[in-house]
TIDREN-748464 format. One record per atom (N, C-alpha, C): residue number from 1; residue in three letters; atom name; y, z, x. Coordinates in Angstrom, 2 decimals. Last residue first. Example, Ala and Ser with C-alpha at 12.3 -4.5 7.8 and 13.67 -1.06 7.14 Angstrom:
2
<pt pos="2" code="Ser" site="N" north="-2.25" up="7.08" east="12.85"/>
<pt pos="2" code="Ser" site="CA" north="-1.06" up="7.14" east="13.67"/>
<pt pos="2" code="Ser" site="C" north="0.03" up="7.87" east="12.90"/>
<pt pos="1" code="Ala" site="N" north="-5.69" up="7.80" east="13.19"/>
<pt pos="1" code="Ala" site="CA" north="-4.50" up="7.80" east="12.30"/>
<pt pos="1" code="Ala" site="C" north="-3.30" up="7.80" east="13.20"/>
//
This chain:
108
<pt pos="108" code="Leu" site="N" north="4.43" up="-6.13" east="-8.79"/>
<pt pos="108" code="Leu" site="CA" north="3.57" up="-4.98" east="-9.13"/>
<pt pos="108" code="Leu" site="C" north="2.11" up="-5.30" east="-9.05"/>
<pt pos="107" code="Thr" site="N" north="5.57" up="-8.64" east="-8.37"/>
<pt pos="107" code="Thr" site="CA" north="5.45" up="-7.72" east="-7.24"/>
<pt pos="107" code="Thr" site="C" north="4.50" up="-6.57" east="-7.54"/>
<pt pos="106" code="Val" site="N" north="5.68" up="-9.83" east="-10.85"/>
<pt pos="106" code="Val" site="CA" north="4.86" up="-10.46" east="-9.80"/>
<pt pos="106" code="Val" site="C" north="4.61" up="-9.49" east="-8.66"/>
<pt pos="105" code="Cys" site="N" north="7.50" up="-8.11" east="-12.16"/>
<pt pos="105" code="Cys" site="CA" north="6.13" up="-8.28" east="-12.66"/>
<pt pos="105" code="Cys" site="C" north="5.20" up="-8.87" east="-11.60"/>
<pt pos="104" code="Val" site="N" north="9.83" up="-8.51" east="-10.66"/>
<pt pos="104" code="Val" site="CA" north="9.22" up="-7.18" east="-10.70"/>
<pt pos="104" code="Val" site="C" north="7.76" up="-7.29" east="-11.15"/>
<pt pos="103" code="Ala" site="N" north="10.32" up="-11.18" east="-11.21"/>
<pt pos="103" code="Ala" site="CA" north="10.07" up="-10.78" east="-9.82"/>
<pt pos="103" code="Ala" site="C" north="9.40" up="-9.40" east="-9.78"/>
<pt pos="102" code="Gly" site="N" north="10.81" up="-11.00" east="-13.98"/>
<pt pos="102" code="Gly" site="CA" north="9.67" up="-11.77" east="-13.47"/>
<pt pos="102" code="Gly" site="C" north="9.31" up="-11.38" east="-12.05"/>
<pt pos="101" code="Ala" site="N" north="13.20" up="-9.54" east="-14.00"/>
<pt pos="101" code="Ala" site="CA" north="11.99" up="-8.99" east="-14.63"/>
<pt pos="101" code="Ala" site="C" north="10.74" up="-9.70" east="-14.12"/>
<pt pos="100" code="Leu" site="N" north="14.88" up="-11.40" east="-12.70"/>
<pt pos="100" code="Leu" site="CA" north="14.66" up="-10.07" east="-12.13"/>
<pt pos="100" code="Leu" site="C" north="13.39" up="-9.45" east="-12.70"/>
<pt pos="99" code="Ile" site="N" north="14.81" up="-13.49" east="-14.54"/>
<pt pos="99" code="Ile" site="CA" north="14.34" up="-13.71" east="-13.17"/>
<pt pos="99" code="Ile" site="C" north="14.01" up="-12.37" east="-12.52"/>
<pt pos="98" code="Cys" site="N" north="15.97" up="-12.22" east="-16.75"/>
<pt pos="98" code="Cys" site="CA" north="14.59" up="-12.72" east="-16.83"/>
<pt pos="98" code="Cys" site="C" north="14.01" up="-12.94" east="-15.44"/>
<pt pos="97" code="Ala" site="N" north="18.53" up="-11.76" east="-15.75"/>
<pt pos="97" code="Ala" site="CA" north="17.69" up="-10.61" east="-16.11"/>
<pt pos="97" code="Ala" site="C" north="16.22" up="-11.03" east="-16.21"/>
<pt pos="96" code="Ile" site="N" north="19.38" up="-14.41" east="-15.56"/>
<pt pos="96" code="Ile" site="CA" north="19.24" up="-13.62" east="-14.33"/>
<pt pos="96" code="Ile" site="C" north="18.37" up="-12.39" east="-14.59"/>
<pt pos="95" code="Gly" site="N" north="19.52" up="-15.03" east="-18.28"/>
<pt pos="95" code="Gly" site="CA" north="18.59" up="-15.74" east="-17.40"/>
<pt pos="95" code="Gly" site="C" north="18.33" up="-14.98" east="-16.11"/>
<pt pos="94" code="Ala" site="N" north="21.59" up="-13.28" east="-18.99"/>
<pt pos="94" code="Ala" site="CA" north="20.26" up="-13.14" east="-19.62"/>
<pt pos="94" code="Ala" site="C" north="19.20" up="-13.84" east="-18.77"/>
<pt pos="93" code="Trp" site="N" north="23.67" up="-14.34" east="-17.48"/>
<pt pos="93" code="Trp" site="CA" north="23.21" up="-12.98" east="-17.20"/>
<pt pos="93" code="Trp" site="C" north="21.83" up="-12.74" east="-17.81"/>
<pt pos="92" code="Arg" site="N" north="23.90" up="-16.83" east="-18.78"/>
<pt pos="92" code="Arg" site="CA" north="23.44" up="-16.78" east="-17.39"/>
<pt pos="92" code="Arg" site="C" north="22.96" up="-15.38" east="-17.01"/>
<pt pos="91" code="Val" site="N" north="24.82" up="-15.90" east="-21.24"/>
<pt pos="91" code="Val" site="CA" north="23.55" up="-16.65" east="-21.18"/>
<pt pos="91" code="Val" site="C" north="23.01" up="-16.64" east="-19.76"/>
<pt pos="90" code="Pro" site="N" north="27.29" up="-14.69" east="-20.57"/>
<pt pos="90" code="Pro" site="CA" north="26.17" up="-13.89" east="-21.09"/>
<pt pos="90" code="Pro" site="C" north="24.83" up="-14.61" east="-21.02"/>
<pt pos="89" code="Gly" site="N" north="28.61" up="-16.09" east="-17.44"/>
<pt pos="89" code="Gly" site="CA" north="28.56" up="-15.84" east="-18.88"/>
<pt pos="89" code="Gly" site="C" north="27.31" up="-15.08" east="-19.31"/>
<pt pos="88" code="Val" site="N" north="30.45" up="-15.45" east="-14.81"/>
<pt pos="88" code="Val" site="CA" north="29.03" up="-15.54" east="-15.13"/>
<pt pos="88" code="Val" site="C" north="28.90" up="-15.12" east="-16.59"/>
<pt pos="87" code="Arg" site="N" north="33.05" up="-16.81" east="-12.96"/>
<pt pos="87" code="Arg" site="CA" north="32.64" up="-16.29" east="-14.25"/>
<pt pos="87" code="Arg" site="C" north="31.14" up="-16.50" east="-14.42"/>
<pt pos="86" code="Glu" site="N" north="33.98" up="-15.77" east="-9.69"/>
<pt pos="86" code="Glu" site="CA" north="33.37" up="-16.75" east="-10.59"/>
<pt pos="86" code="Glu" site="C" north="32.92" up="-16.07" east="-11.88"/>
<pt pos="85" code="Gly" site="N" north="35.17" up="-14.30" east="-7.70"/>
<pt pos="85" code="Gly" site="CA" north="35.75" up="-14.23" east="-9.03"/>
<pt pos="85" code="Gly" site="C" north="35.18" up="-15.26" east="-10.00"/>
<pt pos="84" code="Leu" site="N" north="34.11" up="-14.05" east="-5.25"/>
<pt pos="84" code="Leu" site="CA" north="34.78" up="-15.31" east="-5.53"/>
<pt pos="84" code="Leu" site="C" north="35.42" up="-15.33" east="-6.91"/>
<pt pos="83" code="Phe" site="N" north="33.00" up="-11.47" east="-5.15"/>
<pt pos="83" code="Phe" site="CA" north="33.85" up="-11.93" east="-4.07"/>
<pt pos="83" code="Phe" site="C" north="34.61" up="-13.22" east="-4.36"/>
<pt pos="82" code="Ile" site="N" north="31.63" up="-11.00" east="-7.66"/>
<pt pos="82" code="Ile" site="CA" north="32.42" up="-9.96" east="-6.99"/>
<pt pos="82" code="Ile" site="C" north="33.44" up="-10.55" east="-6.02"/>
<pt pos="81" code="Arg" site="N" north="30.39" up="-13.45" east="-8.35"/>
<pt pos="81" code="Arg" site="CA" north="31.24" up="-12.73" east="-9.32"/>
<pt pos="81" code="Arg" site="C" north="32.18" up="-11.77" east="-8.61"/>
<pt pos="80" code="Ala" site="N" north="28.97" up="-14.02" east="-6.07"/>
<pt pos="80" code="Ala" site="CA" north="29.96" up="-14.98" east="-6.54"/>
<pt pos="80" code="Ala" site="C" north="30.92" up="-14.31" east="-7.52"/>
<pt pos="79" code="Leu" site="N" north="27.26" up="-11.80" east="-5.98"/>
<pt pos="79" code="Leu" site="CA" north="28.24" up="-12.01" east="-4.91"/>
<pt pos="79" code="Leu" site="C" north="29.34" up="-12.97" east="-5.35"/>
<pt pos="78" code="Leu" site="N" north="25.73" up="-12.23" east="-8.35"/>
<pt pos="78" code="Leu" site="CA" north="26.52" up="-11.00" east="-8.15"/>
<pt pos="78" code="Leu" site="C" north="27.61" up="-11.20" east="-7.10"/>
<pt pos="77" code="Ala" site="N" north="24.58" up="-14.74" east="-7.83"/>
<pt pos="77" code="Ala" site="CA" north="25.43" up="-14.54" east="-9.01"/>
<pt pos="77" code="Ala" site="C" north="26.32" up="-13.31" east="-8.85"/>
<pt pos="76" code="Val" site="N" north="23.10" up="-14.17" east="-5.52"/>
<pt pos="76" code="Val" site="CA" north="24.19" up="-15.15" east="-5.47"/>
<pt pos="76" code="Val" site="C" north="25.13" up="-14.96" east="-6.65"/>
<pt pos="75" code="Gly" site="N" north="21.20" up="-12.28" east="-6.51"/>
<pt pos="75" code="Gly" site="CA" north="22.15" up="-11.95" east="-5.44"/>
<pt pos="75" code="Gly" site="C" north="23.35" up="-12.88" east="-5.40"/>
<pt pos="74" code="Val" site="N" north="19.81" up="-13.83" east="-8.42"/>
<pt pos="74" code="Val" site="CA" north="20.49" up="-12.59" east="-8.80"/>
<pt pos="74" code="Val" site="C" north="21.58" up="-12.26" east="-7.78"/>
<pt pos="73" code="Phe" site="N" north="18.77" up="-15.84" east="-6.85"/>
<pt pos="73" code="Phe" site="CA" north="19.63" up="-16.19" east="-7.98"/>
<pt pos="73" code="Phe" site="C" north="20.44" up="-14.98" east="-8.43"/>
<pt pos="72" code="Cys" site="N" north="17.10" up="-14.40" east="-5.18"/>
<pt pos="72" code="Cys" site="CA" north="18.31" up="-14.98" east="-4.61"/>
<pt pos="72" code="Cys" site="C" north="19.29" up="-15.40" east="-5.71"/>
<pt pos="71" code="Leu" site="N" north="14.83" up="-13.84" east="-6.48"/>
<pt pos="71" code="Leu" site="CA" north="15.88" up="-12.82" east="-6.54"/>
<pt pos="71" code="Leu" site="C" north="17.18" up="-13.31" east="-5.93"/>
<pt pos="70" code="Gly" site="N" north="13.06" up="-15.76" east="-5.79"/>
<pt pos="70" code="Gly" site="CA" north="13.87" up="-16.00" east="-6.97"/>
<pt pos="70" code="Gly" site="C" north="14.98" up="-14.97" east="-7.15"/>
<pt pos="69" code="Gly" site="N" north="11.54" up="-14.67" east="-3.81"/>
<pt pos="69" code="Gly" site="CA" north="12.67" up="-15.50" east="-3.41"/>
<pt pos="69" code="Gly" site="C" north="13.59" up="-15.82" east="-4.58"/>
<pt pos="68" code="Leu" site="N" north="9.40" up="-13.62" east="-5.13"/>
<pt pos="68" code="Leu" site="CA" north="10.49" up="-12.71" east="-4.79"/>
<pt pos="68" code="Leu" site="C" north="11.74" up="-13.46" east="-4.34"/>
<pt pos="67" code="Pro" site="N" north="7.62" up="-15.78" east="-5.18"/>
<pt pos="67" code="Pro" site="CA" north="8.41" up="-15.47" east="-6.37"/>
<pt pos="67" code="Pro" site="C" north="9.56" up="-14.49" east="-6.12"/>
<pt pos="66" code="Phe" site="N" north="6.62" up="-15.52" east="-2.44"/>
<pt pos="66" code="Phe" site="CA" north="7.44" up="-16.66" east="-2.88"/>
<pt pos="66" code="Phe" site="C" north="8.23" up="-16.36" east="-4.15"/>
<pt pos="65" code="Ala" site="N" north="5.06" up="-13.17" east="-2.27"/>
<pt pos="65" code="Ala" site="CA" north="6.31" up="-13.30" east="-1.52"/>
<pt pos="65" code="Ala" site="C" north="7.20" up="-14.40" east="-2.09"/>
<pt pos="64" code="Arg" site="N" north="2.78" up="-13.62" east="-3.81"/>
<pt pos="64" code="Arg" site="CA" north="3.68" up="-12.52" east="-4.16"/>
<pt pos="64" code="Arg" site="C" north="5.03" up="-12.67" east="-3.49"/>
<pt pos="63" code="Ser" site="N" north="1.56" up="-15.78" east="-2.67"/>
<pt pos="63" code="Ser" site="CA" north="1.73" up="-15.80" east="-4.13"/>
<pt pos="63" code="Ser" site="C" north="2.57" up="-14.63" east="-4.63"/>
<pt pos="62" code="Leu" site="N" north="1.29" up="-14.98" east="-0.05"/>
<pt pos="62" code="Leu" site="CA" north="2.31" up="-15.96" east="-0.38"/>
<pt pos="62" code="Leu" site="C" north="2.60" up="-15.98" east="-1.88"/>
<pt pos="61" code="Asp" site="N" north="0.89" up="-11.50" east="0.43"/>
<pt pos="61" code="Asp" site="CA" north="0.32" up="-12.78" east="0.04"/>
<pt pos="61" code="Asp" site="C" north="1.46" up="-13.72" east="-0.33"/>
<pt pos="60" code="Leu" site="N" north="2.57" up="-9.77" east="3.12"/>
<pt pos="60" code="Leu" site="CA" north="2.36" up="-10.09" east="1.70"/>
<pt pos="60" code="Leu" site="C" north="1.60" up="-11.39" east="1.53"/>
<pt pos="59" code="Trp" site="N" north="2.88" up="-9.52" east="5.85"/>
<pt pos="59" code="Trp" site="CA" north="2.46" up="-8.35" east="5.09"/>
<pt pos="59" code="Trp" site="C" north="2.10" up="-8.65" east="3.64"/>
<pt pos="58" code="His" site="N" north="3.70" up="-11.97" east="6.79"/>
<pt pos="58" code="His" site="CA" north="2.64" up="-11.28" east="7.54"/>
<pt pos="58" code="His" site="C" north="2.04" up="-10.15" east="6.69"/>
<pt pos="57" code="Leu" site="N" north="5.83" up="-12.55" east="5.18"/>
<pt pos="57" code="Leu" site="CA" north="4.57" up="-13.26" east="4.93"/>
<pt pos="57" code="Leu" site="C" north="3.40" up="-12.65" east="5.70"/>
<pt pos="56" code="Ala" site="N" north="7.83" up="-11.08" east="6.40"/>
<pt pos="56" code="Ala" site="CA" north="7.32" up="-10.64" east="5.11"/>
<pt pos="56" code="Ala" site="C" north="5.98" up="-11.29" east="4.81"/>
<pt pos="55" code="Leu" site="N" north="8.34" up="-12.71" east="8.61"/>
<pt pos="55" code="Leu" site="CA" north="7.74" up="-11.39" east="8.82"/>
<pt pos="55" code="Leu" site="C" north="7.15" up="-10.85" east="7.51"/>
<pt pos="54" code="Thr" site="N" north="9.52" up="-14.83" east="7.22"/>
<pt pos="54" code="Thr" site="CA" north="8.29" up="-15.06" east="7.99"/>
<pt pos="54" code="Thr" site="C" north="7.58" up="-13.74" east="8.27"/>
<pt pos="53" code="Tyr" site="N" north="11.78" up="-13.53" east="6.25"/>
<pt pos="53" code="Tyr" site="CA" north="10.79" up="-14.05" east="5.31"/>
<pt pos="53" code="Tyr" site="C" north="9.46" up="-14.30" east="6.02"/>
<pt pos="52" code="Leu" site="N" north="13.17" up="-12.95" east="8.63"/>
<pt pos="52" code="Leu" site="CA" north="12.69" up="-11.86" east="7.77"/>
<pt pos="52" code="Leu" site="C" north="11.61" up="-12.34" east="6.81"/>
<pt pos="51" code="Leu" site="N" north="13.64" up="-15.62" east="9.59"/>
<pt pos="51" code="Leu" site="CA" north="12.91" up="-14.63" east="10.39"/>
<pt pos="51" code="Leu" site="C" north="12.34" up="-13.51" east="9.50"/>
<pt pos="50" code="Ile" site="N" north="15.14" up="-16.71" east="7.51"/>
<pt pos="50" code="Ile" site="CA" north="13.86" up="-17.32" east="7.88"/>
<pt pos="50" code="Ile" site="C" north="13.01" up="-16.33" east="8.67"/>
<pt pos="49" code="Glu" site="N" north="17.39" up="-15.05" east="7.65"/>
<pt pos="49" code="Glu" site="CA" north="16.57" up="-15.08" east="6.44"/>
<pt pos="49" code="Glu" site="C" north="15.19" up="-15.64" east="6.75"/>
<pt pos="48" code="Gly" site="N" north="18.47" up="-15.76" east="10.09"/>
<pt pos="48" code="Gly" site="CA" north="17.95" up="-14.41" east="9.90"/>
<pt pos="48" code="Gly" site="C" north="17.04" up="-14.32" east="8.69"/>
<pt pos="47" code="Gly" site="N" north="19.23" up="-18.39" east="9.42"/>
<pt pos="47" code="Gly" site="CA" north="18.27" up="-18.14" east="10.49"/>
<pt pos="47" code="Gly" site="C" north="17.64" up="-16.77" east="10.39"/>
<pt pos="46" code="Tyr" site="N" north="21.13" up="-17.83" east="7.46"/>
<pt pos="46" code="Tyr" site="CA" north="19.90" up="-18.53" east="7.09"/>
<pt pos="46" code="Tyr" site="C" north="18.83" up="-18.36" east="8.16"/>
<pt pos="45" code="Ala" site="N" north="23.06" up="-16.66" east="9.10"/>
<pt pos="45" code="Ala" site="CA" north="22.41" up="-15.84" east="8.07"/>
<pt pos="45" code="Ala" site="C" north="21.12" up="-16.51" east="7.60"/>
<pt pos="44" code="Leu" site="N" north="23.81" up="-18.92" east="10.57"/>
<pt pos="44" code="Leu" site="CA" north="23.16" up="-17.78" east="11.24"/>
<pt pos="44" code="Leu" site="C" north="22.44" up="-16.89" east="10.25"/>
<pt pos="43" code="Ala" site="N" north="25.00" up="-20.42" east="8.52"/>
<pt pos="43" code="Ala" site="CA" north="23.82" up="-20.94" east="9.21"/>
<pt pos="43" code="Ala" site="C" north="23.07" up="-19.83" east="9.94"/>
<pt pos="42" code="Gly" site="N" north="27.15" up="-18.73" east="7.90"/>
<pt pos="42" code="Gly" site="CA" north="26.14" up="-19.05" east="6.89"/>
<pt pos="42" code="Gly" site="C" north="24.86" up="-19.56" east="7.51"/>
<pt pos="41" code="Leu" site="N" north="28.56" up="-18.86" east="10.30"/>
<pt pos="41" code="Leu" site="CA" north="27.99" up="-17.57" east="9.86"/>
<pt pos="41" code="Leu" site="C" north="26.91" up="-17.79" east="8.80"/>
<pt pos="40" code="Gly" site="N" north="29.30" up="-21.58" east="10.18"/>
<pt pos="40" code="Gly" site="CA" north="28.46" up="-21.07" east="11.27"/>
<pt pos="40" code="Gly" site="C" north="27.79" up="-19.75" east="10.91"/>
<pt pos="39" code="Ile" site="N" north="30.96" up="-21.51" east="7.95"/>
<pt pos="39" code="Ile" site="CA" north="29.74" up="-22.33" east="7.92"/>
<pt pos="39" code="Ile" site="C" north="28.78" up="-21.89" east="9.01"/>
<pt pos="38" code="Trp" site="N" north="32.97" up="-19.83" east="8.90"/>
<pt pos="38" code="Trp" site="CA" north="32.17" up="-19.42" east="7.75"/>
<pt pos="38" code="Trp" site="C" north="30.88" up="-20.22" east="7.66"/>
<pt pos="37" code="Arg" site="N" north="33.94" up="-21.43" east="11.04"/>
<pt pos="37" code="Arg" site="CA" north="33.43" up="-20.08" east="11.30"/>
<pt pos="37" code="Arg" site="C" north="32.52" up="-19.63" east="10.16"/>
<pt pos="36" code="Lys" site="N" north="34.86" up="-23.72" east="9.76"/>
<pt pos="36" code="Lys" site="CA" north="33.73" up="-23.82" east="10.69"/>
<pt pos="36" code="Lys" site="C" north="33.11" up="-22.46" east="10.97"/>
<pt pos="35" code="Ala" site="N" north="37.05" up="-22.65" east="8.28"/>
<pt pos="35" code="Ala" site="CA" north="35.87" up="-23.22" east="7.60"/>
<pt pos="35" code="Ala" site="C" north="34.67" up="-23.27" east="8.52"/>
<pt pos="34" code="Arg" site="N" north="39.52" up="-21.58" east="8.90"/>
<pt pos="34" code="Arg" site="CA" north="38.31" up="-20.92" east="9.44"/>
<pt pos="34" code="Arg" site="C" north="37.02" up="-21.45" east="8.81"/>
<pt pos="33" code="Arg" site="N" north="41.43" up="-23.15" east="7.59"/>
<pt pos="33" code="Arg" site="CA" north="41.46" up="-22.98" east="9.04"/>
<pt pos="33" code="Arg" site="C" north="40.16" up="-22.45" east="9.62"/>
<pt pos="32" code="Gly" site="N" north="39.88" up="-25.07" east="4.94"/>
<pt pos="32" code="Gly" site="CA" north="40.81" up="-24.10" east="5.52"/>
<pt pos="32" code="Gly" site="C" north="40.61" up="-23.98" east="7.01"/>
<pt pos="31" code="Gly" site="N" north="36.99" up="-25.23" east="2.79"/>
<pt pos="31" code="Gly" site="CA" north="37.92" up="-25.73" east="3.81"/>
<pt pos="31" code="Gly" site="C" north="38.81" up="-24.64" east="4.35"/>
<pt pos="30" code="Ala" site="N" north="35.01" up="-24.66" east="1.13"/>
<pt pos="30" code="Ala" site="CA" north="36.33" up="-24.74" east="0.53"/>
<pt pos="30" code="Ala" site="C" north="37.37" up="-25.23" east="1.52"/>
<pt pos="29" code="Ala" site="N" north="32.85" up="-24.28" east="2.76"/>
<pt pos="29" code="Ala" site="CA" north="32.97" up="-25.59" east="2.12"/>
<pt pos="29" code="Ala" site="C" north="34.33" up="-25.77" east="1.46"/>
<pt pos="28" code="Gly" site="N" north="33.12" up="-21.57" east="3.41"/>
<pt pos="28" code="Gly" site="CA" north="33.35" up="-22.60" east="4.42"/>
<pt pos="28" code="Gly" site="C" north="33.56" up="-23.97" east="3.83"/>
<pt pos="27" code="Val" site="N" north="32.40" up="-20.44" east="0.97"/>
<pt pos="27" code="Val" site="CA" north="33.74" up="-20.19" east="1.51"/>
<pt pos="27" code="Val" site="C" north="34.07" up="-21.25" east="2.56"/>
<pt pos="26" code="Lys" site="N" north="29.75" up="-21.37" east="0.86"/>
<pt pos="26" code="Lys" site="CA" north="30.71" up="-21.73" east="-0.20"/>
<pt pos="26" code="Lys" site="C" north="32.14" up="-21.55" east="0.30"/>
<pt pos="25" code="Leu" site="N" north="28.66" up="-20.10" east="3.07"/>
<pt pos="25" code="Leu" site="CA" north="28.72" up="-21.56" east="3.05"/>
<pt pos="25" code="Leu" site="C" north="29.70" up="-22.05" east="1.98"/>
<pt pos="24" code="Trp" site="N" north="28.86" up="-17.43" east="2.22"/>
<pt pos="24" code="Trp" site="CA" north="29.62" up="-17.88" east="3.38"/>
<pt pos="24" code="Trp" site="C" north="29.72" up="-19.40" east="3.44"/>
<pt pos="23" code="Leu" site="N" north="27.07" up="-17.47" east="0.01"/>
<pt pos="23" code="Leu" site="CA" north="28.47" up="-17.10" east="-0.16"/>
<pt pos="23" code="Leu" site="C" north="29.31" up="-17.65" east="0.98"/>
<pt pos="22" code="Gln" site="N" north="24.67" up="-18.14" east="1.29"/>
<pt pos="22" code="Gln" site="CA" north="25.22" up="-19.02" east="0.25"/>
<pt pos="22" code="Gln" site="C" north="26.71" up="-18.74" east="0.04"/>
<pt pos="21" code="Ala" site="N" north="24.37" up="-15.89" east="2.93"/>
<pt pos="21" code="Ala" site="CA" north="24.52" up="-17.22" east="3.53"/>
<pt pos="21" code="Ala" site="C" north="25.13" up="-18.19" east="2.53"/>
<pt pos="20" code="Val" site="N" north="23.94" up="-13.93" east="1.01"/>
<pt pos="20" code="Val" site="CA" north="25.16" up="-13.88" east="1.82"/>
<pt pos="20" code="Val" site="C" north="25.42" up="-15.24" east="2.47"/>
<pt pos="19" code="Ser" site="N" north="21.43" up="-14.81" east="0.15"/>
<pt pos="19" code="Ser" site="CA" north="22.53" up="-14.72" east="-0.79"/>
<pt pos="19" code="Ser" site="C" north="23.87" up="-14.70" east="-0.06"/>
<pt pos="18" code="Glu" site="N" north="19.92" up="-14.53" east="2.47"/>
<pt pos="18" code="Glu" site="CA" north="20.10" up="-15.85" east="1.89"/>
<pt pos="18" code="Glu" site="C" north="21.27" up="-15.87" east="0.91"/>
<pt pos="17" code="Leu" site="N" north="20.00" up="-11.75" east="2.80"/>
<pt pos="17" code="Leu" site="CA" north="20.62" up="-12.63" east="3.81"/>
<pt pos="17" code="Leu" site="C" north="20.86" up="-14.03" east="3.26"/>
<pt pos="16" code="Ala" site="N" north="18.59" up="-10.99" east="0.49"/>
<pt pos="16" code="Ala" site="CA" north="19.97" up="-10.55" east="0.69"/>
<pt pos="16" code="Ala" site="C" north="20.68" up="-11.44" east="1.70"/>
<pt pos="15" code="Val" site="N" north="16.10" up="-12.14" east="1.02"/>
<pt pos="15" code="Val" site="CA" north="16.86" up="-12.58" east="-0.15"/>
<pt pos="15" code="Val" site="C" north="18.34" up="-12.19" east="0.01"/>
<pt pos="14" code="Ala" site="N" north="15.35" up="-10.62" east="3.22"/>
<pt pos="14" code="Ala" site="CA" north="15.52" up="-12.07" east="3.36"/>
<pt pos="14" code="Ala" site="C" north="16.35" up="-12.63" east="2.21"/>
<pt pos="13" code="Gly" site="N" north="15.12" up="-8.13" east="1.98"/>
<pt pos="13" code="Gly" site="CA" north="16.12" up="-8.33" east="3.04"/>
<pt pos="13" code="Gly" site="C" north="16.40" up="-9.81" east="3.26"/>
<pt pos="12" code="Val" site="N" north="12.95" up="-8.71" east="0.37"/>
<pt pos="12" code="Val" site="CA" north="14.23" up="-8.39" east="-0.27"/>
<pt pos="12" code="Val" site="C" north="15.36" up="-8.53" east="0.75"/>
<pt pos="11" code="Ala" site="N" north="11.02" up="-9.05" east="2.37"/>
<pt pos="11" code="Ala" site="CA" north="11.35" up="-10.16" east="1.47"/>
<pt pos="11" code="Ala" site="C" north="12.69" up="-9.93" east="0.79"/>
<pt pos="10" code="Leu" site="N" north="10.95" up="-6.48" east="3.49"/>
<pt pos="10" code="Leu" site="CA" north="11.35" up="-7.63" east="4.31"/>
<pt pos="10" code="Leu" site="C" north="11.76" up="-8.81" east="3.44"/>
<pt pos="9" code="Ala" site="N" north="10.02" up="-5.05" east="1.26"/>
<pt pos="9" code="Ala" site="CA" north="11.32" up="-4.72" east="1.85"/>
<pt pos="9" code="Ala" site="C" north="11.84" up="-5.88" east="2.71"/>
<pt pos="8" code="Val" site="N" north="7.51" up="-6.26" east="0.94"/>
<pt pos="8" code="Val" site="CA" north="8.50" up="-6.38" east="-0.12"/>
<pt pos="8" code="Val" site="C" north="9.90" up="-6.08" east="0.43"/>
<pt pos="7" code="Gly" site="N" north="6.28" up="-5.47" east="3.36"/>
<pt pos="7" code="Gly" site="CA" north="6.47" up="-6.88" east="3.04"/>
<pt pos="7" code="Gly" site="C" north="7.52" up="-7.09" east="1.98"/>
<pt pos="6" code="Thr" site="N" north="6.26" up="-2.70" east="3.01"/>
<pt pos="6" code="Thr" site="CA" north="6.96" up="-3.29" east="4.15"/>
<pt pos="6" code="Thr" site="C" north="7.26" up="-4.75" east="3.87"/>
<pt pos="5" code="Leu" site="N" north="4.61" up="-2.56" east="0.80"/>
<pt pos="5" code="Leu" site="CA" north="6.00" up="-2.10" east="0.68"/>
<pt pos="5" code="Leu" site="C" north="6.84" up="-2.65" east="1.83"/>
<pt pos="4" code="Glu" site="N" north="2.23" up="-3.48" east="1.94"/>
<pt pos="4" code="Glu" site="CA" north="2.87" up="-4.26" east="0.88"/>
<pt pos="4" code="Glu" site="C" north="4.32" up="-3.85" east="0.70"/>
<pt pos="3" code="Ala" site="N" north="1.70" up="-1.42" east="3.73"/>
<pt pos="3" code="Ala" site="CA" north="1.93" up="-2.77" east="4.24"/>
<pt pos="3" code="Ala" site="C" north="2.63" up="-3.63" east="3.19"/>
<pt pos="2" code="Arg" site="N" north="1.22" up="0.70" east="1.99"/>
<pt pos="2" code="Arg" site="CA" north="2.38" up="0.76" east="2.87"/>
<pt pos="2" code="Arg" site="C" north="2.72" up="-0.62" east="3.41"/>
<pt pos="1" code="Met" site="N" north="-1.20" up="0.00" east="0.82"/>
<pt pos="1" code="Met" site="CA" north="0.00" up="0.00" east="0.00"/>
<pt pos="1" code="Met" site="C" north="1.26" up="0.00" east="0.86"/>
//
């Protein structure tokens, strides 16, 4: 059981890095003076995500690890709302809740 918890923690860390990478790439894509810096940070975050996800696969079955990647939808929506002021409507929140519930069901 401890190995699975390690794998889940690594997978959730990978999801967090991927969500941050998406945010940074969005900021970089908007242009501006520091666009290259944000794009570079996004690429580095993706590299970290790949590393964490690969480590998670050591501890988890692929059939459990892959669905956890869907949590990225949750992370990106939250970060976009908080840091970019993007509107997330009720239907999207309902979809995000379904994704979250599905990830929990697959992980248990």
